[in-house]
C-alpha positions as CSV (number, residue, x, y, z in Angstrom):
1,M,32.7,-23.1,-9.6
2,I,30.1,-20.6,-7.8
3,K,29.3,-17.3,-9.5
4,K,29.3,-14.3,-7.1
5,I,25.9,-12.7,-6.8
6,I,25.2,-10.0,-4.5
7,F,21.4,-10.0,-2.6
8,G,23.0,-9.9,0.8
9,L,22.1,-13.4,1.7
10,T,24.1,-16.0,3.4
11,L,23.4,-19.7,2.9
12,T,25.1,-22.7,4.6
13,L,24.8,-25.9,2.9
14,S,26.4,-29.2,4.2
15,G,28.8,-26.9,6.2
16,V,29.8,-24.7,3.2
17,S,28.9,-21.2,3.6
18,L,27.8,-19.2,0.5
19,N,27.4,-15.7,0.7
20,I,25.1,-14.6,-2.2
21,N,25.8,-11.1,-2.8
22,A,24.3,-10.2,-6.2
23,T,27.1,-8.6,-8.4
24,D,28.1,-10.5,-11.1
25,A,29.1,-9.1,-14.5
26,N,26.0,-10.1,-16.3
27,T,23.8,-8.7,-13.2
28,P,23.0,-5.0,-12.8
29,S,23.2,-4.0,-9.2
30,V,19.6,-3.5,-7.9
31,K,18.6,-1.8,-4.9
32,A,15.5,-3.5,-3.8
33,N,13.2,-1.6,-1.2
34,T,14.8,1.9,-1.8
35,C,13.2,4.9,-3.2
36,N,13.8,8.5,-2.8
37,D,10.0,9.7,-2.3
38,F,7.4,9.6,0.5
39,T,7.0,5.9,0.0
40,N,10.4,5.1,1.5
41,V,8.7,3.7,4.7
42,S,8.1,0.3,6.4
43,L,4.6,-0.3,7.8
44,R,3.1,-3.0,9.5
45,K,0.8,-5.1,7.7
46,L,-2.8,-5.8,9.0
47,R,-2.9,-8.5,11.8
48,S,0.6,-9.4,11.3
49,T,4.2,-8.9,12.8
50,D,5.5,-8.4,9.2
51,T,6.1,-5.0,7.7
52,L,5.6,-3.7,4.2
53,N,8.2,-1.5,2.6
54,L,6.2,0.6,0.3
55,C,9.3,1.1,-1.9
56,E,8.5,-2.3,-3.2
57,F,6.1,-0.4,-5.3
58,K,8.4,1.9,-6.9
59,N,7.1,3.0,-10.4
60,K,3.7,1.9,-9.9
61,P,0.6,4.0,-9.4
62,L,-1.2,3.8,-6.1
63,L,-4.5,3.9,-4.7
64,I,-4.4,4.7,-1.2
65,V,-7.6,4.5,1.0
66,N,-8.1,5.3,4.5
67,T,-10.7,2.6,5.4
68,A,-13.0,1.7,8.6
69,S,-14.9,-1.6,9.3
70,N,-18.2,0.2,10.7
71,C,-18.8,2.7,8.1
72,G,-21.9,3.4,5.7
73,F,-19.0,3.3,3.1
74,T,-17.5,-0.1,4.1
75,S,-19.0,-1.7,1.2
76,Q,-16.6,0.0,-1.0
77,F,-14.1,-2.6,-0.1
78,E,-16.0,-4.7,-3.2
79,G,-15.4,-1.9,-5.5
80,L,-11.7,-1.4,-4.5
81,E,-11.0,-5.1,-4.9
82,A,-12.6,-5.3,-8.3
83,L,-10.3,-2.2,-9.3
84,Y,-7.3,-3.8,-7.9
85,K,-8.2,-7.1,-9.7
86,K,-8.8,-5.0,-12.9
87,Y,-5.4,-3.2,-12.9
88,K,-3.0,-5.1,-10.9
89,E,-1.4,-6.7,-13.9
90,Q,-0.8,-3.3,-15.2
91,G,0.9,-2.3,-11.9
92,L,-1.9,-0.7,-9.7
93,V,-1.3,-1.2,-6.1
94,V,-4.2,-0.5,-3.7
95,L,-3.2,0.2,0.0
96,G,-5.8,0.1,2.4
97,F,-5.1,2.0,5.9
98,P,-7.5,1.2,8.4
99,S,-8.2,4.2,10.9
100,D,-10.4,4.9,13.8
101,D,-10.0,8.6,13.3
102,F,-13.7,8.8,12.9
103,F,-14.6,6.2,15.4
104,Q,-15.7,3.7,13.2
105,E,-13.1,1.0,13.2
106,E,-12.9,-2.3,15.2
107,N,-10.9,-2.2,18.5
108,D,-9.2,-5.4,17.7
109,E,-7.3,-5.9,14.7
110,K,-8.5,-9.4,14.3
111,D,-12.1,-8.0,13.7
112,T,-10.8,-5.4,11.1
113,A,-8.9,-8.3,9.4
114,K,-12.2,-10.3,9.3
115,V,-14.1,-7.6,7.8
116,C,-11.4,-7.0,5.3
117,Y,-10.3,-10.3,4.3
118,I,-13.5,-12.6,5.3
119,N,-16.5,-10.4,4.5
120,Y,-15.1,-8.6,1.7
121,G,-12.7,-10.9,0.1
122,V,-9.7,-8.2,0.1
123,T,-6.6,-9.3,-1.6
124,F,-4.8,-6.0,-1.8
125,P,-2.4,-4.9,0.9
126,M,-3.9,-3.7,4.3
127,L,-1.8,-2.1,6.8
128,A,-2.2,-2.1,10.6
129,T,-4.9,0.6,12.1
130,S,-3.3,3.9,12.1
131,A,-4.1,7.7,12.4
132,V,-4.6,9.3,9.0
133,R,-5.1,13.0,10.1
134,G,-3.6,15.1,12.8
135,S,-0.1,15.3,13.9
136,D,-0.6,11.5,14.6
137,A,-1.0,10.6,11.1
138,N,1.0,7.7,9.7
139,P,4.1,9.3,7.3
140,I,2.0,8.2,4.2
141,F,-0.9,10.2,5.0
142,K,1.3,13.0,6.5
143,H,2.6,13.4,3.1
144,L,-0.6,13.0,1.2
145,N,-2.4,15.5,3.7
146,A,0.4,18.0,3.1
147,Q,0.0,17.6,-0.7
148,T,-3.8,17.8,-0.7
149,S,-5.6,17.8,2.6
150,S,-6.5,15.6,5.4
151,P,-9.5,13.1,4.8
152,N,-12.8,14.3,6.1
153,W,-14.3,10.8,6.7
154,N,-13.5,7.1,5.7
155,F,-13.0,6.0,2.4
156,Y,-11.1,9.0,1.0
157,K,-9.2,7.9,-2.1
158,Y,-5.7,9.2,-3.3
159,V,-4.3,8.2,-6.6
160,V,-0.7,8.7,-6.7
161,S,0.9,8.4,-9.9
162,A,3.7,5.9,-10.7
163,D,6.4,8.8,-10.7
164,R,4.8,10.1,-7.4
165,K,4.6,13.8,-9.0
166,T,0.8,13.8,-8.8
167,I,-1.7,12.9,-6.3
168,K,-5.6,13.2,-6.9
169,R,-8.0,13.1,-4.1
170,F,-11.4,11.7,-3.8
171,N,-14.1,11.9,-1.2
172,S,-15.8,9.0,0.4
173,R,-18.8,9.7,-2.1
174,V,-16.8,8.9,-5.1
175,A,-17.5,5.1,-5.6
176,P,-14.6,2.9,-6.6
177,D,-16.5,2.1,-9.9
178,S,-16.7,5.8,-10.6
179,A,-15.6,7.1,-14.1
180,K,-13.7,10.1,-12.5
181,L,-11.8,7.7,-10.2
182,E,-11.0,5.1,-12.7
183,S,-9.9,7.8,-15.3
184,A,-7.4,9.1,-12.6
185,I,-6.0,5.7,-12.3
186,K,-5.5,5.3,-16.1
187,S,-3.7,8.4,-16.1
188,A,-1.4,7.6,-13.1
189,F,0.4,4.9,-15.1
């Protein structure tokens, strides 16, 4: 006997086709990757063809940072990674958005990826290089900019509450290990 489960996945095993659709009397219907806020967007991951639907992080606080590989603040990747490791089990998601808006990003994504992943050991999600200010800003930064203001330099940090109702903006000089930033992260849960 096969239970009907709704996930929208179809499997074919030995000529038998199973349509796994996840609704069973004991399983609540779950809409994965849907949300009704500014994170309802899929963006390409750094140096990948894969996309990341930010609704995946629904009900989790976000620390969103515009990054650059050749900036005086690039070493902040270490502190951002430390914050991510410290709070990820509680639900914090750090999202890195490489940008060349201030002319300090590598021209080739493989070089950007090397700085992030090899040089600084970043394990939090990094998105493909995109604009973070002006009319070309990616959809996430369009919203952040409308709610607060555009970043004036690289490594601006935006703490977004789990319910998406509060956004706190921090400039480049606020280090990832600052008490002010950590306090904002704790209040975002």
